[in-house]
VOGU-3710 file (C-alpha; in Angstrom, 3 decimals, decimal comma):
1> mntiniylid> 87,896/83,102/127,052  89,623/86,057/125,399  90,213/86,008/121,659  93,778/85,894/120,379  94,188/87,599/117,022  96,744/86,226/114,593  97,823/88,192/111,548  99,746/86,358/108,825  101,369/88,006/105,819  102,596/85,553/103,206
11> ddetilkiwe> 102,424/85,594/99,411  101,893/81,816/99,262  98,149/81,065/99,127  98,761/77,481/100,283  100,462/78,660/103,487  97,631/81,112/104,151  95,032/78,352/103,692  96,943/75,898/105,939  97,102/78,485/108,736  93,393/79,293/108,308
21> inskkyeglk> 92,434/75,606/108,522  94,673/74,933/111,530  93,472/78,020/113,402  89,914/76,635/113,392  91,094/73,850/115,727  91,660/76,397/118,519  88,831/77,980/120,424  89,601/81,643/121,033  91,886/82,061/118,017  90,994/84,361/115,130
31> iftfnsinqi> 93,213/84,636/112,063  93,545/87,415/109,498  95,573/86,608/106,377  97,154/88,945/103,862  99,230/88,512/100,687  101,362/91,616/101,152  102,335/94,295/103,618  100,358/96,813/101,551  97,156/94,869/102,275  97,594/95,292/106,024
41> kneipltpcy> 98,448/99,019/105,903  94,926/100,117/106,851  94,349/97,484/109,530  94,157/98,509/113,147  95,402/95,542/115,167  92,925/93,909/117,497  94,584/93,052/120,787  95,993/90,822/121,946  97,601/90,046/118,615  100,576/88,311/117,098
51> lfldvnlges> 101,820/89,146/113,613  103,699/86,570/111,545  105,553/87,761/108,446  107,188/85,924/105,593  110,620/87,310/104,755  110,279/86,840/101,008  107,065/88,441/99,825  107,044/87,788/96,088  109,289/90,248/94,342  110,439/92,045/97,476
61> lldktdiidl> 112,270/91,051/100,614  111,109/92,251/103,997  113,308/94,959/105,445  113,575/96,683/108,782  111,568/99,736/107,675  108,573/97,435/107,099  108,819/96,115/110,661  109,326/99,577/112,142  106,234/100,802/110,270  104,150/97,869/111,535
71> rqrgfnqiyl> 105,305/98,507/115,117  104,348/102,176/114,836  100,864/101,090/113,782  100,429/98,960/116,900  101,724/95,524/115,937  104,084/94,866/118,839  104,410/91,082/118,802  106,015/90,495/115,394  107,452/87,143/114,363  109,047/85,942/111,166
81> atgyqrsdlp> 107,459/82,865/109,579  110,001/81,845/106,995  111,660/79,051/105,110  115,050/80,623/105,818  117,285/79,527/108,656  117,662/82,126/111,405  121,419/82,267/110,708  120,712/83,272/107,077  118,631/86,307/108,028  120,041/89,837/108,455
91> sdlielvsgv> 120,787/90,568/112,113  119,138/94,022/111,926  115,899/92,267/110,955  116,120/89,677/113,734  116,753/92,395/116,330  113,367/93,962/115,542  111,208/90,850/115,868  110,107/88,767/118,819  111,106/85,453/117,235  111,669/83,379/114,118
101> yskdfpcdfl> 109,504/80,387/113,179  109,197/78,099/110,201  106,165/78,465/107,956  104,514/75,554/109,754  101,521/76,539/111,846  102,994/77,278/115,329  100,726/74,983/117,388  102,800/74,957/120,580  103,411/78,699/120,541  99,749/79,550/120,001
111> ssclslhe> 98,590/77,040/122,612  100,798/78,771/125,155  99,456/82,181/124,078  95,904/80,998/124,546  96,805/79,707/128,028  98,316/83,081/128,961  95,158/84,948/127,944  92,588/82,716/129,683
//
């Protein structure tokens, strides 16, 4: 079985821990967690990978230049993991990502990803 690499950027330690615990339930899933975009700047994404980003990272809000920068560094499957409703997010941000999810661990989505990469 191929390994699916999940990258999560969120400033909430509880969310990071919940995702880490839940990821252990899936064979073939490896998770990398970060508190800020700056922490991931030197990472080279392992493929296949999916990046989940919180919109509100402490004192700063995610903007489209952050997503463009991450794409240029090889993160192509970028998703927002946020407490905001999709309708409350800027459209220029939504246009740059592959989807919007709540902060709950995306069990169904990741199960389907694992099935695709068997």
